[in-house]
C-alpha positions as CSV (number, residue, x, y, z in Angstrom):
1,M,-28.7,89.6,117.5
2,I,-26.6,92.2,115.8
3,K,-24.7,93.0,119.0
4,L,-24.1,89.3,119.5
5,F,-22.7,88.9,116.0
6,L,-20.4,91.9,116.5
7,S,-19.2,90.5,119.8
8,I,-18.3,87.2,118.2
9,N,-16.4,89.0,115.5
10,L,-14.4,91.0,118.1
11,L,-13.5,87.7,119.8
12,F,-12.2,86.4,116.5
13,F,-9.9,89.4,116.2
14,A,-8.7,88.9,119.8
15,F,-7.3,85.5,118.7
16,N,-5.8,86.9,115.5
17,T,-8.2,85.1,113.1
18,T,-10.3,86.5,110.3
19,P,-14.1,86.4,110.9
20,K,-16.1,85.1,108.0
21,V,-18.8,87.6,107.1
22,T,-21.7,86.3,105.0
23,S,-24.5,88.1,103.1
24,T,-27.8,88.9,104.7
25,F,-31.1,88.3,102.9
26,N,-31.3,91.7,101.3
27,S,-27.9,93.2,101.5
28,I,-24.5,92.5,103.0
29,D,-23.2,92.7,106.6
30,H,-20.7,95.5,107.1
31,S,-19.7,94.4,110.6
32,L,-16.1,93.5,109.5
33,W,-15.6,97.0,108.1
34,T,-16.8,98.5,111.4
35,I,-14.3,96.3,113.3
36,L,-11.4,97.4,111.1
37,L,-12.4,101.1,111.2
38,Q,-12.6,101.1,115.0
39,K,-9.3,99.4,115.2
40,H,-7.4,101.7,112.8
41,V,-9.3,105.0,112.7
42,T,-9.6,107.5,115.6
43,Q,-12.7,109.3,116.6
44,D,-11.5,112.4,114.7
45,G,-10.8,110.4,111.5
46,T,-7.1,110.0,111.7
47,V,-6.2,106.8,109.8
48,N,-3.5,104.2,110.8
49,Y,-2.7,102.9,107.3
50,K,0.0,100.6,108.7
51,G,-2.6,99.0,110.8
52,F,-4.7,98.2,107.7
53,I,-1.6,96.7,106.1
54,E,-1.0,94.5,109.2
55,D,-4.7,93.4,109.0
56,K,-4.4,92.6,105.3
57,E,-6.3,89.3,105.5
58,A,-9.3,90.7,107.2
59,F,-9.3,93.8,105.0
60,D,-9.0,91.8,101.8
61,N,-11.8,89.6,103.0
62,Y,-14.1,92.6,103.4
63,L,-13.1,94.0,100.0
64,Q,-13.9,90.6,98.5
65,I,-17.4,90.7,100.1
66,L,-18.0,94.1,98.5
67,S,-16.7,93.0,95.1
68,N,-18.8,89.8,95.0
69,N,-22.1,91.4,96.2
70,P,-23.2,94.3,94.2
71,P,-26.5,95.8,95.1
72,D,-29.7,94.3,93.8
73,K,-32.1,97.1,93.1
74,K,-35.0,94.7,93.2
75,T,-34.4,93.5,96.8
76,W,-32.2,96.2,98.4
77,S,-33.7,99.4,99.8
78,E,-32.3,102.7,98.7
79,D,-30.6,103.2,102.0
80,E,-29.0,99.7,101.7
81,Q,-27.7,100.6,98.3
82,L,-26.4,104.0,99.3
83,A,-24.7,102.7,102.5
84,Y,-23.0,100.0,100.3
85,W,-21.6,102.5,97.8
86,I,-20.3,104.9,100.5
87,N,-18.5,101.9,102.2
88,V,-17.2,100.8,98.8
89,Y,-15.7,104.3,98.1
90,N,-14.1,104.6,101.6
91,A,-12.8,101.0,101.7
92,Y,-11.3,101.1,98.3
93,T,-9.7,104.5,99.0
94,V,-8.0,103.0,101.9
95,K,-7.0,100.1,99.7
96,L,-5.5,102.5,97.1
97,I,-3.4,104.2,99.8
98,V,-2.1,101.0,101.4
99,D,-1.1,99.7,98.0
100,H,1.1,102.7,97.5
101,Y,2.1,103.4,101.1
102,P,4.1,105.3,102.2
103,L,3.2,108.6,100.5
104,K,2.4,112.1,101.6
105,S,-0.7,112.7,99.6
106,I,-3.2,110.6,97.6
107,K,-2.4,113.0,94.7
108,D,1.2,111.6,94.6
109,I,-0.3,108.5,93.0
110,K,0.0,109.3,89.3
111,N,-2.1,107.9,86.5
112,G,-2.1,108.5,82.7
113,I,-2.1,112.0,81.2
114,P,-1.3,114.8,83.7
115,F,-4.3,117.1,84.4
116,I,-6.6,114.8,82.5
117,N,-6.4,111.4,84.2
118,S,-6.2,111.6,88.0
119,V,-5.8,109.1,90.8
120,W,-9.6,108.8,90.9
121,D,-9.6,107.5,87.3
122,I,-7.5,104.4,88.1
123,K,-9.4,101.1,87.5
124,F,-8.0,99.1,90.3
125,F,-11.0,97.1,91.6
126,S,-14.2,95.4,90.4
127,I,-17.7,95.2,91.6
128,G,-19.8,92.3,90.3
129,G,-17.1,91.6,87.7
130,E,-17.1,95.2,86.4
131,E,-13.9,97.2,86.6
132,M,-14.4,100.5,88.4
133,T,-12.7,103.7,89.5
134,L,-13.4,105.8,92.5
135,N,-14.9,108.4,90.2
136,D,-17.2,105.8,88.8
137,V,-18.4,105.1,92.4
138,E,-18.8,108.7,93.4
139,H,-20.2,110.3,90.2
140,T,-22.0,107.4,88.5
141,M,-23.2,105.1,91.3
142,I,-23.8,107.7,94.0
143,R,-24.4,111.2,92.7
144,K,-26.3,110.1,89.6
145,E,-28.5,107.6,91.4
146,F,-29.2,109.4,94.8
147,N,-30.3,112.9,95.5
148,E,-28.3,113.1,98.7
149,P,-25.8,116.0,99.1
150,R,-24.7,114.8,102.5
151,I,-22.7,112.0,100.9
152,H,-20.0,114.6,100.3
153,F,-19.4,114.5,104.1
154,A,-19.4,110.7,104.2
155,V,-17.0,109.7,101.3
156,N,-13.4,110.2,102.3
157,C,-10.5,111.1,99.9
158,A,-7.7,110.3,102.4
159,S,-6.8,113.9,102.8
160,F,-6.7,116.3,105.8
161,S,-9.3,118.7,104.4
162,C,-11.7,115.9,103.5
163,P,-14.6,115.1,105.9
164,A,-13.3,112.7,108.5
165,L,-13.5,109.0,107.8
166,L,-16.2,107.7,110.1
167,N,-14.8,104.9,112.3
168,E,-17.8,102.7,111.7
169,A,-19.5,101.4,108.6
170,Y,-22.5,103.1,107.1
171,I,-25.6,101.0,107.5
172,A,-29.1,101.4,106.2
173,E,-30.7,101.3,109.6
174,R,-28.8,104.4,110.8
175,L,-27.9,106.1,107.5
176,D,-29.9,109.3,107.9
177,E,-28.6,109.7,111.4
178,Q,-25.0,109.0,110.3
179,L,-25.1,111.4,107.4
180,T,-26.6,114.2,109.5
181,E,-24.0,113.8,112.2
182,Q,-21.1,113.7,109.8
183,T,-22.4,116.9,108.2
184,R,-22.6,118.7,111.5
185,I,-19.1,117.4,112.6
186,F,-17.6,118.5,109.3
187,L,-19.0,122.0,109.5
188,A,-17.9,122.4,113.1
189,D,-14.3,121.4,112.3
190,T,-12.5,124.7,112.3
191,G,-9.6,123.2,110.3
192,K,-12.0,122.6,107.4
193,N,-14.7,125.3,107.9
194,N,-15.0,128.4,109.9
195,L,-18.5,129.5,110.8
196,S,-17.7,131.5,113.9
197,D,-18.7,134.9,112.2
198,S,-22.2,135.0,111.0
199,N,-21.3,137.9,108.7
200,T,-18.6,136.0,106.7
201,I,-18.2,132.3,106.8
202,V,-15.2,130.4,105.3
203,I,-16.2,127.0,104.0
204,S,-14.6,124.0,102.3
205,N,-14.0,124.0,98.6
206,I,-16.3,121.0,98.6
207,F,-19.2,123.4,98.6
208,K,-17.7,125.1,95.5
209,W,-16.9,122.0,93.6
210,Y,-20.3,120.4,94.1
211,S,-22.3,123.6,94.5
212,T,-25.1,122.3,92.2
213,D,-25.6,119.3,94.5
214,F,-26.2,121.6,97.5
215,T,-28.4,124.1,95.6
216,N,-30.3,121.7,93.3
217,A,-29.2,124.0,90.4
218,G,-28.3,123.0,86.9
219,W,-25.0,123.8,85.0
220,W,-26.3,127.2,84.0
221,S,-26.4,128.3,87.6
222,R,-22.8,127.3,88.0
223,L,-21.9,129.6,85.0
224,F,-24.3,132.5,85.6
225,G,-25.8,132.3,89.1
226,G,-22.9,133.2,91.3
227,K,-24.5,135.4,94.0
228,N,-27.7,133.4,94.1
229,R,-25.7,130.1,94.4
230,T,-23.8,131.5,97.3
231,G,-27.0,132.4,99.1
232,N,-28.3,128.9,98.5
233,L,-25.2,127.5,100.0
234,V,-25.8,129.5,103.1
235,K,-29.4,128.3,103.2
236,Y,-28.2,124.7,102.9
237,I,-25.6,125.0,105.7
238,T,-27.9,126.8,108.2
239,P,-29.8,123.8,109.6
240,Y,-26.4,122.1,110.4
241,T,-24.9,124.9,112.5
242,D,-25.7,126.9,115.6
243,T,-24.3,130.1,114.0
244,P,-27.1,132.4,113.1
245,L,-26.6,132.8,109.3
246,T,-28.7,135.2,107.3
247,K,-29.2,136.3,103.7
248,K,-26.5,138.9,104.2
249,T,-23.9,136.3,105.2
250,T,-21.0,136.3,102.7
251,V,-19.1,133.2,101.8
252,K,-15.3,132.6,101.3
253,F,-13.6,129.3,100.5
254,M,-10.8,127.7,102.5
255,K,-7.6,126.4,100.9
256,Y,-7.7,122.6,100.5
257,D,-5.0,120.5,102.2
258,W,-4.4,117.3,100.3
259,S,-1.9,116.0,103.0
260,L,-2.6,112.3,103.9
261,N,-5.0,112.0,106.8
262,E,-2.7,109.9,109.1
């Protein structure tokens, strides 16, 4: 049934019309987002923002669906909720870029007081009538509510060093598989991590910025547990790579490239 629905939507696109996507019983259907992503995002995560601009009607239709259908914790499963919020973050990040396109970096979009208010603090969309920022989605709706470090390889900040934007929607039925695969792909990408030497690995600053998420440690560990935290990062990474990491593996962090991922 799902394959049939997707095929119908693809036919709509072939005739340059916008498919009407409706809510399912428990959550919403993200098929339209998958169609847009497969059209405008390559397998390696390169984004054609001009393509999203050209498909404005369909894109706005999907954003409206997200805005009007916030998760219902009573009827939605946790996977449905988490998939929804990841798609919200990624779709509205694309929206932010196309609204300011062309630009070289998402950080070129200025907001408020320098070094205090960032592009991620701009209230430019609403969910269920509540104005929100990308930081609200990531830190309040996702990190606070779900104990799932792999989301850091799913949410995309429109930059070269970010984990690649998956060219399909996240869905509850495959969420665990998708998150695991994205984690493996990110760690294997030598432009973002270098795990070729088991003695010293060079990993993304994402692991530094969100180290407590990967090590299940509190703020005191961030301040005082440097060496132990590094060891725990290696322990977290080990299942997602074929490189034989050990307790003696040292960690360095790679410079982050904020260039636009196009």
